[in-house]
Steps between C-alpha positions, in 0.01 A plus 500: 500500500377857526149555370416783264293790623203625297708796384782270384254279312370804313850625425638168376186354338662501153774271628258282696285422194796366299482129427728312737541801727214545742459609862767255615749641251438857610523401867831325426627823341391692807705264718800500263838636598724648234861613511625735230876546496608818326278781386648564160290530187339157534474488879327837518231394253466158664429652842225719353335200335529290815339775706214521251453121514438522873780280618467517875864546599 
C-alpha cells in the first residue's frame, strides 16, 4: 500500500481524523482504481469528486 507523503497528510487531514477512516483508509483511497463510464451530468460531477478525494487511479 502506498504511504502518504507529508503534503498529502496535510491536505487530507480532515478525512484522516474521521472515526473509522484513518491513515489506512486514506492510503486505500490512494491505491484505489475507479472506472467512470459516461461523462453525462452525473459522471462529470462524480469524476470531480473522485479527483478531490485523491483516488490514485
